[in-house]
OpenMM code with the backbone's topology and positions (N, CA, C; nanometers):
from openmm import Vec3, app, unit

residues = "MET VAL TYR SER LEU GLY ASP VAL VAL ILE THR LYS LYS LYS HIS PRO CYS GLY CYS ASP ARG TRP VAL ILE VAL ARG VAL GLY ALA ASP TYR LYS ILE LYS CYS GLU LYS CYS GLY ARG ILE VAL MET LEU SER SER SER GLU PHE PHE LYS SER VAL ARG GLN LYS VAL GLU GLN ASP GLY".split()
positions = [
    Vec3(10.4546, 9.3182, 9.4263),
    Vec3(10.5325, 9.2871, 9.5460),
    Vec3(10.4497, 9.1948, 9.6359),
    Vec3(10.5179, 9.1059, 9.7024),
    Vec3(10.4523, 9.0098, 9.7906),
    Vec3(10.4643, 9.0593, 9.9349),
    Vec3(10.3529, 9.0598, 10.0038),
    Vec3(10.3500, 9.1010, 10.1439),
    Vec3(10.3083, 8.9818, 10.2290),
    Vec3(10.3672, 8.9710, 10.3480),
    Vec3(10.3316, 8.8618, 10.4379),
    Vec3(10.3147, 8.9158, 10.5797),
    Vec3(10.2663, 8.8302, 10.6685),
    Vec3(10.2432, 8.8699, 10.8079),
    Vec3(10.3717, 8.9215, 10.8714),
    Vec3(10.3607, 9.0280, 10.9464),
    Vec3(10.4754, 9.0825, 11.0177),
    Vec3(10.5581, 9.1812, 10.9387),
    Vec3(10.5316, 9.1960, 10.8081),
    Vec3(10.6049, 9.2938, 10.7279),
    Vec3(10.5675, 9.4346, 10.7725),
    Vec3(10.6633, 9.5262, 10.7650),
    Vec3(10.6392, 9.6660, 10.7981),
    Vec3(10.6355, 9.7439, 10.6673),
    Vec3(10.5298, 9.8237, 10.6495),
    Vec3(10.5155, 9.9040, 10.5286),
    Vec3(10.5007, 10.0514, 10.5653),
    Vec3(10.5380, 10.1377, 10.4718),
    Vec3(10.5223, 10.2814, 10.4873),
    Vec3(10.4120, 10.3252, 10.3916),
    Vec3(10.3133, 10.3992, 10.4439),
    Vec3(10.2009, 10.4432, 10.3623),
    Vec3(10.2244, 10.5839, 10.3071),
    Vec3(10.1493, 10.6172, 10.2028),
    Vec3(10.1608, 10.7490, 10.1406),
    Vec3(10.1129, 10.8594, 10.2338),
    Vec3(10.0025, 10.8336, 10.3057),
    Vec3(9.9497, 10.9316, 10.4006),
    Vec3(9.9817, 10.8880, 10.5429),
    Vec3(10.0046, 10.9861, 10.6291),
    Vec3(10.0306, 10.9559, 10.7698),
    Vec3(9.8995, 10.9351, 10.8440),
    Vec3(9.9057, 10.8542, 10.9479),
    Vec3(9.7934, 10.8343, 11.0394),
    Vec3(9.7790, 10.9617, 11.1227),
    Vec3(9.6613, 10.9932, 11.1748),
    Vec3(9.6450, 11.1140, 11.2577),
    Vec3(9.7423, 11.1222, 11.3761),
    Vec3(9.7934, 11.0086, 11.4229),
    Vec3(9.8893, 11.0116, 11.5336),
    Vec3(10.0274, 11.0575, 11.4869),
    Vec3(10.0487, 11.0663, 11.3556),
    Vec3(10.1753, 11.1155, 11.3018),
    Vec3(10.2671, 11.0081, 11.2479),
    Vec3(10.2291, 10.8831, 11.2588),
    Vec3(10.3136, 10.7725, 11.2144),
    Vec3(10.2688, 10.7242, 11.0764),
    Vec3(10.3659, 10.6830, 10.9939),
    Vec3(10.3319, 10.6281, 10.8625),
    Vec3(10.3827, 10.4849, 10.8460),
    Vec3(10.4244, 10.4234, 10.9561),
    Vec3(10.4736, 10.2849, 10.9535),
    Vec3(10.3684, 10.1912, 11.0122),
    Vec3(10.3382, 10.0846, 10.9387),
    Vec3(10.2328, 9.9905, 10.9763),
    Vec3(10.2855, 9.8474, 10.9682),
    Vec3(10.2383, 9.7614, 11.0576),
    Vec3(10.2715, 9.6187, 11.0571),
    Vec3(10.1522, 9.5436, 10.9991),
    Vec3(10.1782, 9.4515, 10.9069),
    Vec3(10.0709, 9.3729, 10.8474),
    Vec3(10.0305, 9.2628, 10.9445),
    Vec3(9.8998, 9.2593, 10.9784),
    Vec3(9.8472, 9.1644, 11.0752),
    Vec3(9.7681, 9.0533, 11.0051),
    Vec3(9.7091, 9.0830, 10.8891),
    Vec3(9.6306, 8.9843, 10.8149),
    Vec3(9.6464, 9.0089, 10.6663),
    Vec3(9.6596, 8.9005, 10.5892),
    Vec3(9.6680, 8.9111, 10.4438),
    Vec3(9.5617, 8.8229, 10.3799),
    Vec3(9.5264, 8.8549, 10.2577),
    Vec3(9.4245, 8.7797, 10.1854),
    Vec3(9.3458, 8.8742, 10.0976),
    Vec3(9.2151, 8.8512, 10.0864),
    Vec3(9.1290, 8.9409, 10.0090),
    Vec3(9.1278, 9.0796, 10.0740),
    Vec3(9.1388, 9.0831, 10.2058),
    Vec3(9.1507, 9.2081, 10.2810),
    Vec3(9.2840, 9.2079, 10.3544),
    Vec3(9.3371, 9.3276, 10.3773),
    Vec3(9.4602, 9.3426, 10.4541),
    Vec3(9.4274, 9.4169, 10.5822),
    Vec3(9.4818, 9.3667, 10.6927),
    Vec3(9.4643, 9.4338, 10.8207),
    Vec3(9.6031, 9.4821, 10.8618),
    Vec3(9.6137, 9.6122, 10.8900),
    Vec3(9.7422, 9.6696, 10.9278),
    Vec3(9.7297, 9.7404, 11.0618),
    Vec3(9.8394, 9.7414, 11.1384),
    Vec3(9.8405, 9.7984, 11.2733),
    Vec3(9.9449, 9.9091, 11.2796),
    Vec3(9.9048, 10.0261, 11.3282),
    Vec3(9.9952, 10.1404, 11.3414),
    Vec3(10.1029, 10.1074, 11.4451),
    Vec3(10.2299, 10.1369, 11.4113),
    Vec3(10.3393, 10.1074, 11.5040),
    Vec3(10.3390, 10.1997, 11.6247),
    Vec3(10.2866, 10.3205, 11.6097),
    Vec3(10.2935, 10.4173, 11.7189),
    Vec3(10.1778, 10.4024, 11.8175),
    Vec3(10.0534, 10.4031, 11.7664),
    Vec3(9.9388, 10.4042, 11.8578),
    Vec3(9.8666, 10.2700, 11.8677),
    Vec3(9.8956, 10.1763, 11.7769),
    Vec3(9.8354, 10.0443, 11.7855),
    Vec3(9.6988, 10.0311, 11.7203),
    Vec3(9.6509, 10.1366, 11.6549),
    Vec3(9.5210, 10.1310, 11.5862),
    Vec3(9.5281, 10.0308, 11.4715),
    Vec3(9.4228, 9.9511, 11.4555),
    Vec3(9.4168, 9.8522, 11.3481),
    Vec3(9.3169, 9.8986, 11.2431),
    Vec3(9.3591, 9.8929, 11.1168),
    Vec3(9.2760, 9.9348, 11.0045),
    Vec3(9.2662, 9.8188, 10.9069),
    Vec3(9.1457, 9.7964, 10.8543),
    Vec3(9.1250, 9.6901, 10.7561),
    Vec3(9.0986, 9.7537, 10.6204),
    Vec3(9.1737, 9.7114, 10.5187),
    Vec3(9.1618, 9.7643, 10.3832),
    Vec3(9.1409, 9.6507, 10.2845),
    Vec3(9.0676, 9.6786, 10.1782),
    Vec3(9.0592, 9.5793, 10.0703),
    Vec3(9.1971, 9.5728, 10.0051),
    Vec3(9.2237, 9.4669, 9.9326),
    Vec3(9.3560, 9.4518, 9.8728),
    Vec3(9.3863, 9.5649, 9.7753),
    Vec3(9.2868, 9.6096, 9.6988),
    Vec3(9.3114, 9.7190, 9.6040),
    Vec3(9.3440, 9.8493, 9.6775),
    Vec3(9.2722, 9.8793, 9.7869),
    Vec3(9.3010, 9.9992, 9.8670),
    Vec3(9.4402, 9.9894, 9.9293),
    Vec3(9.4750, 9.8705, 9.9777),
    Vec3(9.6051, 9.8502, 10.0413),
    Vec3(9.7186, 9.8775, 9.9436),
    Vec3(9.7103, 9.8215, 9.8233),
    Vec3(9.8178, 9.8390, 9.7254),
    Vec3(9.8296, 9.9845, 9.6798),
    Vec3(9.7192, 10.0582, 9.6768),
    Vec3(9.7226, 10.2001, 9.6403),
    Vec3(9.7862, 10.2847, 9.7502),
    Vec3(9.7658, 10.2461, 9.8764),
    Vec3(9.8112, 10.3298, 9.9880),
    Vec3(9.9558, 10.3036, 10.0316),
    Vec3(10.0132, 10.1910, 9.9925),
    Vec3(10.1491, 10.1578, 10.0368),
    Vec3(10.2529, 10.2244, 9.9470),
    Vec3(10.3496, 10.2903, 10.0103),
    Vec3(10.4587, 10.3524, 9.9365),
    Vec3(10.5743, 10.2545, 9.9203),
    Vec3(10.6145, 10.1900, 10.0309),
    Vec3(10.7277, 10.0971, 10.0238),
    Vec3(10.7230, 9.9989, 10.1399),
    Vec3(10.7931, 9.8886, 10.1211),
    Vec3(10.8089, 9.7875, 10.2251),
    Vec3(10.9425, 9.8133, 10.2940),
    Vec3(10.9447, 9.8112, 10.4257),
    Vec3(11.0672, 9.8360, 10.5014),
    Vec3(11.1470, 9.7067, 10.5058),
    Vec3(11.2710, 9.7149, 10.4660),
    Vec3(11.3580, 9.5956, 10.4708),
    Vec3(11.4019, 9.5749, 10.6150),
    Vec3(11.3819, 9.4523, 10.6622),
    Vec3(11.4146, 9.4203, 10.8014),
    Vec3(11.5348, 9.3268, 10.8053),
    Vec3(11.6190, 9.3441, 10.9066),
    Vec3(11.7346, 9.2571, 10.9247),
    Vec3(11.6902, 9.1271, 10.9897),
    Vec3(11.7534, 9.0174, 10.9464),
    Vec3(11.7271, 8.8891, 11.0106),
    Vec3(11.6253, 8.8164, 10.9409),
] * unit.nanometer
topology = app.Topology()
chain = topology.addChain("A")
for resn in residues:
    res = topology.addResidue(resn, chain)
    for name in ("N", "CA", "C"):
        topology.addAtom(name, app.Element.getBySymbol(name[0]), res)
């Protein structure tokens, strides 16, 4: 699956704040994702990112 900036993804594990929805802020060799609820930013290697993502949220528009 192809991911791009601004995509919203759902992860397998929830963040400690209780949210499992993340916005992609950076793509490349590393992925940077931002929690929708608390705004925490996490940086993952591409292999870690692909293992942790459950699904991409389809957005209208």
